[in-house]
C-alpha positions in Angstrom: -42.9 21.7 12.3 -39.9 19.4 12.4 -36.8 20.4 10.4 -35.9 18.0 7.7 -32.4 16.7 7.6 -30.5 17.7 4.5 -29.7 14.6 2.4 -26.1 14.1 1.8 -25.6 12.5 -1.6 -22.7 10.1 -1.8 -20.6 10.5 -4.8 -21.2 7.9 -7.5 -18.3 5.3 -7.4 -17.3 3.2 -10.4 -15.5 -0.1 -9.7 -12.6 -0.6 -12.1 -10.3 -3.6 -12.5 -7.0 -2.5 -13.9 -5.4 -5.9 -13.1 -7.4 -7.7 -15.9 -7.8 -5.4 -18.8 -9.1 -7.2 -21.9 -8.4 -6.5 -25.5 -8.2 -8.3 -28.8 -5.4 -8.7 -31.3 -6.0 -8.3 -35.1 -7.1 -11.9 -35.4 -9.8 -11.5 -32.7 -7.9 -13.5 -30.1 -8.7 -12.1 -26.6 -5.7 -10.9 -24.6 -5.7 -9.9 -20.9 -3.1 -7.8 -19.2 -2.4 -6.1 -15.8 -2.2 -2.4 -16.4 -2.3 -1.4 -12.7 1.5 -1.2 -12.1 2.3 0.6 -15.3 -0.6 3.0 -15.2 0.0 3.7 -11.5 3.7 4.3 -12.1 3.1 6.5 -15.1 0.6 8.7 -13.4 2.7 8.9 -10.3 5.8 10.0 -12.2 4.2 12.6 -14.3 1.6 14.4 -12.1 2.0 17.7 -10.3 -1.4 17.2 -8.5 -1.5 15.7 -5.0 -4.9 14.2 -5.6 -3.5 12.4 -8.7 -0.6 11.2 -6.7 -3.0 9.5 -4.3 -5.0 8.1 -7.2 -1.8 6.7 -8.7 -0.9 4.9 -5.5 -4.4 3.4 -5.2 -4.2 2.1 -8.8 -0.7 0.7 -8.3 -1.5 -1.1 -5.0 -5.1 -2.1 -5.6 -5.6 -3.2 -9.2 -9.3 -3.2 -8.5 -10.4 0.2 -7.2 -13.4 2.4 -6.9 -13.2 5.7 -8.8 -15.4 8.8 -8.5 -16.7 10.3 -11.7 -14.1 13.2 -11.6 -11.3 10.7 -11.0 -12.5 8.6 -14.0 -12.6 11.7 -16.1 -9.1 12.7 -15.0 -7.8 9.3 -16.0 -9.5 9.4 -19.4 -7.8 12.8 -20.0 -4.5 11.5 -18.8 -4.6 8.3 -21.0 -5.5 10.4 -24.0 -2.8 12.9 -23.3 0.9 13.2 -24.1 2.2 12.0 -20.7 0.7 8.5 -21.3 3.1 6.4 -23.4 0.9 3.3 -23.7 0.4 1.9 -27.2 -2.9 2.7 -28.8 -4.3 -0.8 -28.3 -3.6 -0.5 -24.5 -5.1 3.0 -24.3 -8.2 1.8 -26.2 -8.6 -1.1 -23.8 -8.2 1.0 -20.6 -10.6 3.6 -21.9 -13.1 0.8 -22.5 -12.8 -0.3 -18.9 -13.3 3.3 -17.7 -16.5 3.6 -19.8 
């Protein structure tokens, strides 16, 4: 009987564009902004985790990046936390991009 090869599952990757985050003002007018530099810098300057340091550099340099589910969850936690000083409208828009 031939041995079956174990299937290696690739991690699910989520493509995220931090360079064109969309939101609306109170009148419903759509606004776009590039959050990649600010988000990358903020994460870079506040993290003690080497993995997050790499993630911060990818966000800063790439704008459009692929995130694993654990990376996405870390970013959601970071954006909702005390180290993220974005205004609420920006946080809401970035969290919307992250799904």
